[in-house]
One Martini backbone bead per residue (centre of mass of N, CA, C, O) as a GRO file, in nm:
protein
   76
    1MET     BB    1   4.870   9.317  11.481
    2ASP     BB    2   4.780   9.425  11.192
    3SER     BB    3   4.492   9.413  10.967
    4VAL     BB    4   4.607   9.662  10.798
    5GLY     BB    5   4.881   9.677  10.554
    6LEU     BB    6   5.029   9.421  10.638
    7LYS     BB    7   5.294   9.213  10.494
    8SER     BB    8   5.474   9.171  10.762
    9PHE     BB    9   5.615   8.956  11.028
   10ILE     BB   10   5.751   8.870  11.336
   11ILE     BB   11   5.862   8.550  11.459
   12ARG     BB   12   5.912   8.398  11.746
   13THR     BB   13   6.152   8.160  11.858
   14THR     BB   14   6.346   7.873  12.004
   15ASP     BB   15   6.572   7.745  11.798
   16HIS     BB   16   6.394   7.458  11.721
   17ASP     BB   17   6.312   7.416  11.407
   18LYS     BB   18   6.470   7.114  11.359
   19THR     BB   19   6.298   6.969  11.571
   20HIS     BB   20   6.188   6.647  11.577
   21PHE     BB   21   5.861   6.490  11.649
   22THR     BB   22   5.667   6.241  11.822
   23ALA     BB   23   5.328   6.177  11.913
   24VAL     BB   24   5.188   5.953  12.150
   25LEU     BB   25   4.842   5.866  12.151
   26GLY     BB   26   4.599   5.727  12.389
   27CYS     BB   27   4.300   5.508  12.428
   28MET     BB   28   4.044   5.365  12.558
   29ALA     BB   29   3.720   5.257  12.518
   30ASP     BB   30   3.635   5.407  12.805
   31GLY     BB   31   3.840   5.687  12.787
   32THR     BB   32   4.111   5.619  12.887
   33LYS     BB   33   4.409   5.772  12.928
   34LEU     BB   34   4.721   5.749  12.806
   35PRO     BB   35   5.031   5.780  12.815
   36PRO     BB   36   5.251   5.984  12.679
   37MET     BB   37   5.473   6.006  12.384
   38VAL     BB   38   5.805   6.130  12.304
   39ILE     BB   39   5.978   6.147  11.990
   40PHE     BB   40   6.308   6.213  11.924
   41LYS     BB   41   6.540   6.351  11.677
   42LEU     BB   42   6.819   6.230  11.843
   43LYS     BB   43   7.122   6.139  11.999
   44THR     BB   44   7.048   6.290  12.269
   45MET     BB   45   6.942   6.377  12.563
   46SER     BB   46   6.781   6.618  12.703
   47LYS     BB   47   6.802   6.850  12.983
   48GLU     BB   48   6.523   6.889  12.993
   49LYS     BB   49   6.217   6.927  13.139
   50PHE     BB   50   5.940   6.721  13.192
   51LEU     BB   51   5.655   6.593  13.229
   52VAL     BB   52   5.488   6.410  13.427
   53GLY     BB   53   5.408   6.103  13.246
   54VAL     BB   54   5.612   6.141  13.016
   55ILE     BB   55   5.740   5.968  12.751
   56ILE     BB   56   6.085   5.943  12.664
   57TYR     BB   57   6.238   5.935  12.326
   58VAL     BB   58   6.539   5.853  12.145
   59HIS     BB   59   6.633   5.899  11.786
   60PRO     BB   60   6.869   5.953  11.528
   61LYS     BB   61   6.686   5.878  11.250
   62ARG     BB   62   6.398   5.828  11.376
   63VAL     BB   63   6.061   5.884  11.505
   64ASP     BB   64   5.950   5.594  11.400
   65ASP     BB   65   5.969   5.290  11.586
   66THR     BB   66   5.960   4.985  11.724
   67ASP     BB   67   6.108   5.039  11.988
   68GLY     BB   68   5.937   5.277  12.081
   69MET     BB   69   5.668   5.119  12.091
   70LEU     BB   70   5.759   4.903  12.297
   71ILE     BB   71   5.816   5.097  12.526
   72TRP     BB   72   5.532   5.208  12.552
   73LEU     BB   73   5.388   4.938  12.603
   74GLN     BB   74   5.550   4.862  12.862
   75LYS     BB   75   5.477   5.135  13.030
   76VAL     BB   76   5.154   5.100  12.985
   0.00000   0.00000   0.00000
């Protein structure tokens, strides 16, 4: 990217611009990190592979719901 005179430039994306998600991160008082959870606003689970140790949850209407948080609490 030029720093002088450039008025616009193209950004390449993954074509998932409308995929919304929430990341749930937590830690204990002693600094221990808890397993993360990613909640996707989708109807069905993606076929993509995710990192081991990451809890994945899908919900068709909202990205943050009580059921998702209960799943995270049970798995953690």
